[in-house]
Predicted model as a PDB file, atoms N, CA, C, CB and O in Angstrom, pLDDT in the B-factor column:
MODEL        1                                                                  
ATOM      1  N   MET A   1       0.853  -1.173   0.000  1.00 64.00           N  
ATOM      2  CA  MET A   1       0.000   0.000   0.000  1.00 64.00           C  
ATOM      3  C   MET A   1       0.901   1.238   0.000  1.00 64.00           C  
ATOM      4  CB  MET A   1      -0.972  -0.003   1.231  1.00 64.00           C  
ATOM      5  O   MET A   1       1.892   1.297   0.728  1.00 64.00           O  
ATOM      6  N   VAL A   2       0.552   2.195  -0.801  1.00 85.00           N  
ATOM      7  CA  VAL A   2       1.310   3.438  -0.902  1.00 85.00           C  
ATOM      8  C   VAL A   2       1.192   4.207   0.418  1.00 85.00           C  
ATOM      9  CB  VAL A   2       0.802   4.305  -2.098  1.00 85.00           C  
ATOM     10  O   VAL A   2       0.162   4.150   1.090  1.00 85.00           O  
ATOM     11  N   ALA A   3       2.250   4.917   0.776  1.00 85.00           N  
ATOM     12  CA  ALA A   3       2.292   5.628   2.054  1.00 85.00           C  
ATOM     13  C   ALA A   3       1.102   6.572   2.242  1.00 85.00           C  
ATOM     14  CB  ALA A   3       3.585   6.413   2.162  1.00 85.00           C  
ATOM     15  O   ALA A   3       0.550   6.658   3.339  1.00 85.00           O  
ATOM     16  N   SER A   4       0.706   7.275   1.189  1.00 88.00           N  
ATOM     17  CA  SER A   4      -0.416   8.210   1.329  1.00 88.00           C  
ATOM     18  C   SER A   4      -1.721   7.465   1.610  1.00 88.00           C  
ATOM     19  CB  SER A   4      -0.562   9.066   0.059  1.00 88.00           C  
ATOM     20  O   SER A   4      -2.583   7.962   2.334  1.00 88.00           O  
ATOM     21  N   ARG A   5      -1.859   6.276   1.035  1.00 91.00           N  
ATOM     22  CA  ARG A   5      -3.065   5.471   1.297  1.00 91.00           C  
ATOM     23  C   ARG A   5      -3.070   4.962   2.734  1.00 91.00           C  
ATOM     24  CB  ARG A   5      -3.152   4.280   0.313  1.00 91.00           C  
ATOM     25  O   ARG A   5      -4.122   4.904   3.371  1.00 91.00           O  
ATOM     26  N   LYS A   6      -1.901   4.595   3.242  1.00 94.00           N  
ATOM     27  CA  LYS A   6      -1.813   4.168   4.639  1.00 94.00           C  
ATOM     28  C   LYS A   6      -2.214   5.306   5.558  1.00 94.00           C  
ATOM     29  CB  LYS A   6      -0.391   3.684   4.977  1.00 94.00           C  
ATOM     30  O   LYS A   6      -2.929   5.102   6.539  1.00 94.00           O  
ATOM     31  N   ARG A   7      -1.750   6.505   5.234  1.00 96.00           N  
ATOM     32  CA  ARG A   7      -2.081   7.680   6.035  1.00 96.00           C  
ATOM     33  C   ARG A   7      -3.587   7.928   5.999  1.00 96.00           C  
ATOM     34  CB  ARG A   7      -1.315   8.924   5.527  1.00 96.00           C  
ATOM     35  O   ARG A   7      -4.179   8.275   7.021  1.00 96.00           O  
ATOM     36  N   GLU A   8      -4.208   7.756   4.843  1.00 96.00           N  
ATOM     37  CA  GLU A   8      -5.652   7.947   4.735  1.00 96.00           C  
ATOM     38  C   GLU A   8      -6.402   6.946   5.604  1.00 96.00           C  
ATOM     39  CB  GLU A   8      -6.100   7.818   3.277  1.00 96.00           C  
ATOM     40  O   GLU A   8      -7.374   7.303   6.270  1.00 96.00           O  
ATOM     41  N   VAL A   9      -5.955   5.703   5.599  1.00 96.00           N  
ATOM     42  CA  VAL A   9      -6.604   4.671   6.418  1.00 96.00           C  
ATOM     43  C   VAL A   9      -6.456   4.999   7.896  1.00 96.00           C  
ATOM     44  CB  VAL A   9      -6.008   3.276   6.119  1.00 96.00           C  
ATOM     45  O   VAL A   9      -7.405   4.844   8.664  1.00 96.00           O  
ATOM     46  N   ILE A  10      -5.286   5.448   8.298  1.00 97.00           N  
ATOM     47  CA  ILE A  10      -5.063   5.819   9.698  1.00 97.00           C  
ATOM     48  C   ILE A  10      -6.006   6.961  10.093  1.00 97.00           C  
ATOM     49  CB  ILE A  10      -3.581   6.233   9.928  1.00 97.00           C  
ATOM     50  O   ILE A  10      -6.617   6.930  11.161  1.00 97.00           O  
ATOM     51  N   VAL A  11      -6.114   7.954   9.232  1.00 98.00           N  
ATOM     52  CA  VAL A  11      -7.004   9.094   9.518  1.00 98.00           C  
ATOM     53  C   VAL A  11      -8.454   8.615   9.621  1.00 98.00           C  
ATOM     54  CB  VAL A  11      -6.874  10.187   8.413  1.00 98.00           C  
ATOM     55  O   VAL A  11      -9.176   9.040  10.523  1.00 98.00           O  
ATOM     56  N   LEU A  12      -8.891   7.741   8.718  1.00 97.00           N  
ATOM     57  CA  LEU A  12     -10.258   7.226   8.767  1.00 97.00           C  
ATOM     58  C   LEU A  12     -10.495   6.401  10.026  1.00 97.00           C  
ATOM     59  CB  LEU A  12     -10.554   6.384   7.529  1.00 97.00           C  
ATOM     60  O   LEU A  12     -11.572   6.476  10.617  1.00 97.00           O  
ATOM     61  N   ARG A  13      -9.510   5.620  10.441  1.00 97.00           N  
ATOM     62  CA  ARG A  13      -9.649   4.840  11.685  1.00 97.00           C  
ATOM     63  C   ARG A  13      -9.848   5.768  12.880  1.00 97.00           C  
ATOM     64  CB  ARG A  13      -8.404   3.942  11.911  1.00 97.00           C  
ATOM     65  O   ARG A  13     -10.727   5.541  13.712  1.00 97.00           O  
ATOM     66  N   LEU A  14      -9.035   6.804  12.957  1.00 98.00           N  
ATOM     67  CA  LEU A  14      -9.157   7.742  14.069  1.00 98.00           C  
ATOM     68  C   LEU A  14     -10.488   8.477  14.018  1.00 98.00           C  
ATOM     69  CB  LEU A  14      -8.002   8.744  14.053  1.00 98.00           C  
ATOM     70  O   LEU A  14     -11.107   8.723  15.053  1.00 98.00           O  
ATOM     71  N   LEU A  15     -10.920   8.822  12.831  1.00 97.00           N  
ATOM     72  CA  LEU A  15     -12.218   9.472  12.667  1.00 97.00           C  
ATOM     73  C   LEU A  15     -13.331   8.542  13.146  1.00 97.00           C  
ATOM     74  CB  LEU A  15     -12.446   9.875  11.190  1.00 97.00           C  
ATOM     75  O   LEU A  15     -14.254   8.975  13.835  1.00 97.00           O  
ATOM     76  N   ALA A  16     -13.240   7.275  12.781  1.00 97.00           N  
ATOM     77  CA  ALA A  16     -14.233   6.282  13.203  1.00 97.00           C  
ATOM     78  C   ALA A  16     -14.229   6.097  14.716  1.00 97.00           C  
ATOM     79  CB  ALA A  16     -13.971   4.942  12.515  1.00 97.00           C  
ATOM     80  O   ALA A  16     -15.260   5.780  15.309  1.00 97.00           O  
ATOM     81  N   ASP A  17     -13.073   6.292  15.339  1.00 97.00           N  
ATOM     82  CA  ASP A  17     -12.961   6.167  16.795  1.00 97.00           C  
ATOM     83  C   ASP A  17     -13.459   7.404  17.526  1.00 97.00           C  
ATOM     84  CB  ASP A  17     -11.525   5.898  17.182  1.00 97.00           C  
ATOM     85  O   ASP A  17     -13.445   7.448  18.756  1.00 97.00           O  
ATOM     86  N   GLY A  18     -13.901   8.412  16.774  1.00 96.00           N  
ATOM     87  CA  GLY A  18     -14.516   9.583  17.389  1.00 96.00           C  
ATOM     88  C   GLY A  18     -13.617  10.794  17.550  1.00 96.00           C  
ATOM     89  O   GLY A  18     -14.019  11.789  18.152  1.00 96.00           O  
ATOM     90  N   TYR A  19     -12.407  10.721  17.021  1.00 98.00           N  
ATOM     91  CA  TYR A  19     -11.509  11.874  17.125  1.00 98.00           C  
ATOM     92  C   TYR A  19     -11.929  12.960  16.137  1.00 98.00           C  
ATOM     93  CB  TYR A  19     -10.044  11.450  16.868  1.00 98.00           C  
ATOM     94  O   TYR A  19     -12.361  12.665  15.023  1.00 98.00           O  
ATOM     95  N   ASP A  20     -11.798  14.207  16.552  1.00 97.00           N  
ATOM     96  CA  ASP A  20     -12.072  15.312  15.634  1.00 97.00           C  
ATOM     97  C   ASP A  20     -10.786  15.678  14.898  1.00 97.00           C  
ATOM     98  CB  ASP A  20     -12.643  16.547  16.398  1.00 97.00           C  
ATOM     99  O   ASP A  20      -9.722  15.123  15.171  1.00 97.00           O  
ATOM    100  N   THR A  21     -10.898  16.606  13.976  1.00 97.00           N  
ATOM    101  CA  THR A  21      -9.765  16.986  13.129  1.00 97.00           C  
ATOM    102  C   THR A  21      -8.555  17.416  13.949  1.00 97.00           C  
ATOM    103  CB  THR A  21     -10.171  18.109  12.189  1.00 97.00           C  
ATOM    104  O   THR A  21      -7.436  16.979  13.684  1.00 97.00           O  
ATOM    105  N   ALA A  22      -8.776  18.266  14.940  1.00 98.00           N  
ATOM    106  CA  ALA A  22      -7.666  18.769  15.755  1.00 98.00           C  
ATOM    107  C   ALA A  22      -6.992  17.638  16.529  1.00 98.00           C  
ATOM    108  CB  ALA A  22      -8.164  19.846  16.730  1.00 98.00           C  
ATOM    109  O   ALA A  22      -5.766  17.605  16.638  1.00 98.00           O  
ATOM    110  N   SER A  23      -7.776  16.723  17.060  1.00 98.00           N  
ATOM    111  CA  SER A  23      -7.220  15.605  17.822  1.00 98.00           C  
ATOM    112  C   SER A  23      -6.424  14.660  16.933  1.00 98.00           C  
ATOM    113  CB  SER A  23      -8.334  14.840  18.524  1.00 98.00           C  
ATOM    114  O   SER A  23      -5.371  14.162  17.330  1.00 98.00           O  
ATOM    115  N   ILE A  24      -6.927  14.417  15.735  1.00 98.00           N  
ATOM    116  CA  ILE A  24      -6.211  13.561  14.780  1.00 98.00           C  
ATOM    117  C   ILE A  24      -4.886  14.220  14.418  1.00 98.00           C  
ATOM    118  CB  ILE A  24      -7.067  13.304  13.498  1.00 98.00           C  
ATOM    119  O   ILE A  24      -3.845  13.563  14.389  1.00 98.00           O  
ATOM    120  N   ALA A  25      -4.928  15.507  14.145  1.00 98.00           N  
ATOM    121  CA  ALA A  25      -3.714  16.241  13.783  1.00 98.00           C  
ATOM    122  C   ALA A  25      -2.681  16.163  14.903  1.00 98.00           C  
ATOM    123  CB  ALA A  25      -4.046  17.711  13.468  1.00 98.00           C  
ATOM    124  O   ALA A  25      -1.500  15.923  14.654  1.00 98.00           O  
ATOM    125  N   GLU A  26      -3.126  16.364  16.112  1.00 98.00           N  
ATOM    126  CA  GLU A  26      -2.206  16.321  17.251  1.00 98.00           C  
ATOM    127  C   GLU A  26      -1.621  14.922  17.421  1.00 98.00           C  
ATOM    128  CB  GLU A  26      -2.925  16.756  18.542  1.00 98.00           C  
ATOM    129  O   GLU A  26      -0.423  14.759  17.653  1.00 98.00           O  
ATOM    130  N   ARG A  27      -2.471  13.935  17.304  1.00 97.00           N  
ATOM    131  CA  ARG A  27      -2.040  12.538  17.489  1.00 97.00           C  
ATOM    132  C   ARG A  27      -1.017  12.111  16.436  1.00 97.00           C  
ATOM    133  CB  ARG A  27      -3.251  11.600  17.438  1.00 97.00           C  
ATOM    134  O   ARG A  27      -0.093  11.354  16.734  1.00 97.00           O  
ATOM    135  N   LEU A  28      -1.186  12.600  15.200  1.00 97.00           N  
ATOM    136  CA  LEU A  28      -0.299  12.199  14.105  1.00 97.00           C  
ATOM    137  C   LEU A  28       0.819  13.206  13.847  1.00 97.00           C  
ATOM    138  CB  LEU A  28      -1.102  12.007  12.841  1.00 97.00           C  
ATOM    139  O   LEU A  28       1.645  13.011  12.955  1.00 97.00           O  
ATOM    140  N   SER A  29       0.840  14.262  14.617  1.00 97.00           N  
ATOM    141  CA  SER A  29       1.838  15.335  14.446  1.00 97.00           C  
ATOM    142  C   SER A  29       1.760  15.997  13.067  1.00 97.00           C  
ATOM    143  CB  SER A  29       3.242  14.777  14.661  1.00 97.00           C  
ATOM    144  O   SER A  29       2.780  16.290  12.442  1.00 97.00           O  
ATOM    145  N   TYR A  30       0.541  16.220  12.615  1.00 97.00           N  
ATOM    146  CA  TYR A  30       0.270  16.954  11.386  1.00 97.00           C  
ATOM    147  C   TYR A  30      -0.486  18.219  11.757  1.00 97.00           C  
ATOM    148  CB  TYR A  30      -0.541  16.087  10.364  1.00 97.00           C  
ATOM    149  O   TYR A  30      -0.955  18.366  12.886  1.00 97.00           O  
ATOM    150  N   SER A  31      -0.599  19.117  10.813  1.00 98.00           N  
ATOM    151  CA  SER A  31      -1.426  20.295  11.057  1.00 98.00           C  
ATOM    152  C   SER A  31      -2.892  19.921  10.815  1.00 98.00           C  
ATOM    153  CB  SER A  31      -0.991  21.493  10.139  1.00 98.00           C  
ATOM    154  O   SER A  31      -3.198  18.958  10.111  1.00 98.00           O  
ATOM    155  N   GLY A  32      -3.773  20.696  11.410  1.00 97.00           N  
ATOM    156  CA  GLY A  32      -5.199  20.477  11.180  1.00 97.00           C  
ATOM    157  C   GLY A  32      -5.551  20.630   9.716  1.00 97.00           C  
ATOM    158  O   GLY A  32      -6.433  19.943   9.200  1.00 97.00           O  
ATOM    159  N   ARG A  33      -4.861  21.527   9.058  1.00 98.00           N  
ATOM    160  CA  ARG A  33      -5.097  21.752   7.636  1.00 98.00           C  
ATOM    161  C   ARG A  33      -4.732  20.515   6.804  1.00 98.00           C  
ATOM    162  CB  ARG A  33      -4.294  22.965   7.156  1.00 98.00           C  
ATOM    163  O   ARG A  33      -5.420  20.188   5.837  1.00 98.00           O  
ATOM    164  N   THR A  34      -3.653  19.837   7.183  1.00 97.00           N  
ATOM    165  CA  THR A  34      -3.248  18.620   6.472  1.00 97.00           C  
ATOM    166  C   THR A  34      -4.310  17.540   6.621  1.00 97.00           C  
ATOM    167  CB  THR A  34      -1.891  18.108   6.995  1.00 97.00           C  
ATOM    168  O   THR A  34      -4.644  16.858   5.653  1.00 97.00           O  
ATOM    169  N   ILE A  35      -4.837  17.383   7.820  1.00 98.00           N  
ATOM    170  CA  ILE A  35      -5.876  16.373   8.053  1.00 98.00           C  
ATOM    171  C   ILE A  35      -7.121  16.707   7.238  1.00 98.00           C  
ATOM    172  CB  ILE A  35      -6.228  16.281   9.562  1.00 98.00           C  
ATOM    173  O   ILE A  35      -7.723  15.819   6.635  1.00 98.00           O  
ATOM    174  N   LYS A  36      -7.510  17.978   7.216  1.00 97.00           N  
ATOM    175  CA  LYS A  36      -8.664  18.386   6.409  1.00 97.00           C  
ATOM    176  C   LYS A  36      -8.435  18.077   4.938  1.00 97.00           C  
ATOM    177  CB  LYS A  36      -8.948  19.882   6.591  1.00 97.00           C  
ATOM    178  O   LYS A  36      -9.348  17.621   4.250  1.00 97.00           O  
ATOM    179  N   LYS A  37      -7.232  18.320   4.454  1.00 97.00           N  
ATOM    180  CA  LYS A  37      -6.893  18.054   3.051  1.00 97.00           C  
ATOM    181  C   LYS A  37      -6.977  16.558   2.749  1.00 97.00           C  
ATOM    182  CB  LYS A  37      -5.479  18.584   2.726  1.00 97.00           C  
ATOM    183  O   LYS A  37      -7.500  16.160   1.708  1.00 97.00           O  
ATOM    184  N   ILE A  38      -6.467  15.739   3.651  1.00 97.00           N  
ATOM    185  CA  ILE A  38      -6.541  14.286   3.472  1.00 97.00           C  
ATOM    186  C   ILE A  38      -7.996  13.854   3.363  1.00 97.00           C  
ATOM    187  CB  ILE A  38      -5.843  13.547   4.641  1.00 97.00           C  
ATOM    188  O   ILE A  38      -8.355  13.081   2.475  1.00 97.00           O  
ATOM    189  N   LEU A  39      -8.833  14.353   4.269  1.00 97.00           N  
ATOM    190  CA  LEU A  39     -10.247  13.981   4.252  1.00 97.00           C  
ATOM    191  C   LEU A  39     -10.959  14.513   3.008  1.00 97.00           C  
ATOM    192  CB  LEU A  39     -10.941  14.502   5.508  1.00 97.00           C  
ATOM    193  O   LEU A  39     -11.795  13.817   2.432  1.00 97.00           O  
ATOM    194  N   GLN A  40     -10.640  15.725   2.592  1.00 97.00           N  
ATOM    195  CA  GLN A  40     -11.236  16.281   1.375  1.00 97.00           C  
ATOM    196  C   GLN A  40     -10.859  15.449   0.156  1.00 97.00           C  
ATOM    197  CB  GLN A  40     -10.794  17.737   1.175  1.00 97.00           C  
ATOM    198  O   GLN A  40     -11.695  15.200  -0.713  1.00 97.00           O  
ATOM    199  N   ASP A  41      -9.602  15.020   0.093  1.00 96.00           N  
ATOM    200  CA  ASP A  41      -9.153  14.197  -1.034  1.00 96.00           C  
ATOM    201  C   ASP A  41      -9.913  12.876  -1.095  1.00 96.00           C  
ATOM    202  CB  ASP A  41      -7.650  13.929  -0.931  1.00 96.00           C  
ATOM    203  O   ASP A  41     -10.325  12.439  -2.169  1.00 96.00           O  
ATOM    204  N   ILE A  42     -10.094  12.247   0.057  1.00 96.00           N  
ATOM    205  CA  ILE A  42     -10.845  10.989   0.114  1.00 96.00           C  
ATOM    206  C   ILE A  42     -12.280  11.217  -0.347  1.00 96.00           C  
ATOM    207  CB  ILE A  42     -10.827  10.401   1.547  1.00 96.00           C  
ATOM    208  O   ILE A  42     -12.806  10.465  -1.167  1.00 96.00           O  
ATOM    209  N   MET A  43     -12.903  12.257   0.186  1.00 97.00           N  
ATOM    210  CA  MET A  43     -14.303  12.520  -0.131  1.00 97.00           C  
ATOM    211  C   MET A  43     -14.502  12.879  -1.600  1.00 97.00           C  
ATOM    212  CB  MET A  43     -14.831  13.638   0.745  1.00 97.00           C  
ATOM    213  O   MET A  43     -15.491  12.474  -2.211  1.00 97.00           O  
ATOM    214  N   ARG A  44     -13.571  13.632  -2.162  1.00 97.00           N  
ATOM    215  CA  ARG A  44     -13.665  14.002  -3.576  1.00 97.00           C  
ATOM    216  C   ARG A  44     -13.456  12.776  -4.475  1.00 97.00           C  
ATOM    217  CB  ARG A  44     -12.627  15.096  -3.915  1.00 97.00           C  
ATOM    218  O   ARG A  44     -14.193  12.574  -5.441  1.00 97.00           O  
ATOM    219  N   ARG A  45     -12.458  11.973  -4.154  1.00 96.00           N  
ATOM    220  CA  ARG A  45     -12.125  10.811  -4.978  1.00 96.00           C  
ATOM    221  C   ARG A  45     -13.293   9.820  -5.075  1.00 96.00           C  
ATOM    222  CB  ARG A  45     -10.893  10.107  -4.410  1.00 96.00           C  
ATOM    223  O   ARG A  45     -13.555   9.259  -6.139  1.00 96.00           O  
ATOM    224  N   PHE A  46     -13.993   9.614  -3.944  1.00 96.00           N  
ATOM    225  CA  PHE A  46     -15.075   8.627  -3.924  1.00 96.00           C  
ATOM    226  C   PHE A  46     -16.468   9.243  -4.041  1.00 96.00           C  
ATOM    227  CB  PHE A  46     -14.996   7.823  -2.660  1.00 96.00           C  
ATOM    228  O   PHE A  46     -17.457   8.518  -4.149  1.00 96.00           O  
ATOM    229  N   GLY A  47     -16.553  10.564  -4.019  1.00 97.00           N  
ATOM    230  CA  GLY A  47     -17.847  11.226  -4.157  1.00 97.00           C  
ATOM    231  C   GLY A  47     -18.683  11.199  -2.889  1.00 97.00           C  
ATOM    232  O   GLY A  47     -19.910  11.255  -2.960  1.00 97.00           O  
ATOM    233  N   PHE A  48     -18.042  11.116  -1.736  1.00 97.00           N  
ATOM    234  CA  PHE A  48     -18.781  11.128  -0.478  1.00 97.00           C  
ATOM    235  C   PHE A  48     -19.240  12.542  -0.166  1.00 97.00           C  
ATOM    236  CB  PHE A  48     -17.918  10.573   0.674  1.00 97.00           C  
ATOM    237  O   PHE A  48     -18.571  13.519  -0.504  1.00 97.00           O  
ATOM    238  N   ARG A  49     -20.394  12.636   0.485  1.00 97.00           N  
ATOM    239  CA  ARG A  49     -20.925  13.945   0.864  1.00 97.00           C  
ATOM    240  C   ARG A  49     -20.438  14.393   2.231  1.00 97.00           C  
ATOM    241  CB  ARG A  49     -22.433  13.916   0.850  1.00 97.00           C  
ATOM    242  O   ARG A  49     -20.426  15.585   2.538  1.00 97.00           O  
ATOM    243  N   ASN A  50     -20.036  13.423   3.052  1.00 96.00           N  
ATOM    244  CA  ASN A  50     -19.582  13.778   4.398  1.00 96.00           C  
ATOM    245  C   ASN A  50     -18.655  12.704   4.950  1.00 96.00           C  
ATOM    246  CB  ASN A  50     -20.781  13.979   5.341  1.00 96.00           C  
ATOM    247  O   ASN A  50     -18.450  11.657   4.335  1.00 96.00           O  
ATOM    248  N   ARG A  51     -18.111  12.985   6.103  1.00 95.00           N  
ATOM    249  CA  ARG A  51     -17.140  12.089   6.727  1.00 95.00           C  
ATOM    250  C   ARG A  51     -17.766  10.774   7.155  1.00 95.00           C  
ATOM    251  CB  ARG A  51     -16.504  12.762   7.920  1.00 95.00           C  
ATOM    252  O   ARG A  51     -17.107   9.735   7.137  1.00 95.00           O  
ATOM    253  N   VAL A  52     -19.027  10.813   7.536  1.00 95.00           N  
ATOM    254  CA  VAL A  52     -19.717   9.596   7.957  1.00 95.00           C  
ATOM    255  C   VAL A  52     -19.760   8.597   6.806  1.00 95.00           C  
ATOM    256  CB  VAL A  52     -21.147   9.918   8.448  1.00 95.00           C  
ATOM    257  O   VAL A  52     -19.526   7.405   7.009  1.00 95.00           O  
ATOM    258  N   GLN A  53     -20.054   9.072   5.609  1.00 96.00           N  
ATOM    259  CA  GLN A  53     -20.070   8.180   4.447  1.00 96.00           C  
ATOM    260  C   GLN A  53     -18.692   7.582   4.199  1.00 96.00           C  
ATOM    261  CB  GLN A  53     -20.549   8.933   3.199  1.00 96.00           C  
ATOM    262  O   GLN A  53     -18.576   6.403   3.866  1.00 96.00           O  
ATOM    263  N   ALA A  54     -17.659   8.381   4.358  1.00 96.00           N  
ATOM    264  CA  ALA A  54     -16.295   7.905   4.146  1.00 96.00           C  
ATOM    265  C   ALA A  54     -15.952   6.798   5.133  1.00 96.00           C  
ATOM    266  CB  ALA A  54     -15.295   9.060   4.275  1.00 96.00           C  
ATOM    267  O   ALA A  54     -15.390   5.773   4.748  1.00 96.00           O  
ATOM    268  N   VAL A  55     -16.286   6.997   6.395  1.00 96.00           N  
ATOM    269  CA  VAL A  55     -16.006   5.990   7.419  1.00 96.00           C  
ATOM    270  C   VAL A  55     -16.837   4.730   7.170  1.00 96.00           C  
ATOM    271  CB  VAL A  55     -16.296   6.555   8.828  1.00 96.00           C  
ATOM    272  O   VAL A  55     -16.321   3.618   7.275  1.00 96.00           O  
ATOM    273  N   ALA A  56     -18.108   4.897   6.844  1.00 96.00           N  
ATOM    274  CA  ALA A  56     -18.980   3.745   6.601  1.00 96.00           C  
ATOM    275  C   ALA A  56     -18.457   2.908   5.434  1.00 96.00           C  
ATOM    276  CB  ALA A  56     -20.424   4.210   6.318  1.00 96.00           C  
ATOM    277  O   ALA A  56     -18.434   1.679   5.506  1.00 96.00           O  
ATOM    278  N   TYR A  57     -18.043   3.571   4.371  1.00 95.00           N  
ATOM    279  CA  TYR A  57     -17.505   2.864   3.215  1.00 95.00           C  
ATOM    280  C   TYR A  57     -16.231   2.103   3.591  1.00 95.00           C  
ATOM    281  CB  TYR A  57     -17.220   3.850   2.068  1.00 95.00           C  
ATOM    282  O   TYR A  57     -16.063   0.940   3.226  1.00 95.00           O  
ATOM    283  N   ALA A  58     -15.347   2.765   4.315  1.00 94.00           N  
ATOM    284  CA  ALA A  58     -14.078   2.129   4.722  1.00 94.00           C  
ATOM    285  C   ALA A  58     -14.358   0.901   5.587  1.00 94.00           C  
ATOM    286  CB  ALA A  58     -13.177   3.138   5.497  1.00 94.00           C  
ATOM    287  O   ALA A  58     -13.650  -0.101   5.489  1.00 94.00           O  
ATOM    288  N   MET A  59     -15.374   0.975   6.420  1.00 95.00           N  
ATOM    289  CA  MET A  59     -15.732  -0.179   7.252  1.00 95.00           C  
ATOM    290  C   MET A  59     -16.313  -1.302   6.400  1.00 95.00           C  
ATOM    291  CB  MET A  59     -16.738   0.231   8.342  1.00 95.00           C  
ATOM    292  O   MET A  59     -15.990  -2.471   6.611  1.00 95.00           O  
ATOM    293  N   ARG A  60     -17.161  -0.960   5.448  1.00 96.00           N  
ATOM    294  CA  ARG A  60     -17.780  -1.980   4.593  1.00 96.00           C  
ATOM    295  C   ARG A  60     -16.759  -2.757   3.777  1.00 96.00           C  
ATOM    296  CB  ARG A  60     -18.782  -1.337   3.662  1.00 96.00           C  
ATOM    297  O   ARG A  60     -16.898  -3.965   3.588  1.00 96.00           O  
ATOM    298  N   ILE A  61     -15.734  -2.064   3.295  1.00 94.00           N  
ATOM    299  CA  ILE A  61     -14.747  -2.759   2.459  1.00 94.00           C  
ATOM    300  C   ILE A  61     -13.614  -3.378   3.274  1.00 94.00           C  
ATOM    301  CB  ILE A  61     -14.167  -1.799   1.441  1.00 94.00           C  
ATOM    302  O   ILE A  61     -12.712  -4.009   2.723  1.00 94.00           O  
ATOM    303  N   GLY A  62     -13.673  -3.190   4.585  1.00 94.00           N  
ATOM    304  CA  GLY A  62     -12.685  -3.799   5.462  1.00 94.00           C  
ATOM    305  C   GLY A  62     -11.375  -3.045   5.575  1.00 94.00           C  
ATOM    306  O   GLY A  62     -10.373  -3.604   6.020  1.00 94.00           O  
ATOM    307  N   ALA A  63     -11.373  -1.788   5.178  1.00 91.00           N  
ATOM    308  CA  ALA A  63     -10.150  -0.979   5.279  1.00 91.00           C  
ATOM    309  C   ALA A  63      -9.886  -0.586   6.732  1.00 91.00           C  
ATOM    310  CB  ALA A  63     -10.259   0.288   4.395  1.00 91.00           C  
ATOM    311  O   ALA A  63      -8.744  -0.367   7.135  1.00 91.00           O  
ATOM    312  N   ILE A  64     -10.962  -0.501   7.505  1.00 91.00           N  
ATOM    313  CA  ILE A  64     -10.789  -0.183   8.940  1.00 91.00           C  
ATOM    314  C   ILE A  64     -11.612  -1.137   9.769  1.00 91.00           C  
ATOM    315  CB  ILE A  64     -11.197   1.286   9.250  1.00 91.00           C  
ATOM    316  O   ILE A  64     -11.612  -1.046  10.996  1.00 91.00           O  
TER     317      ILE A  64                                                      
ENDMDL                                                                          
END                                                                             
């Protein structure tokens, strides 16, 4: 798996665990803006309307 995809999965896992953007950023030592960009990229690529859809999809396919 490409490093950026691993990072996306990690972000989705933390999101599924209830962490908000700021908490994810702090936990991964990224800026909040970077986390938002990662989530926007995921949502744009798959056509999700919100973060809940992104997490639900990742759970359905077994990514998290």
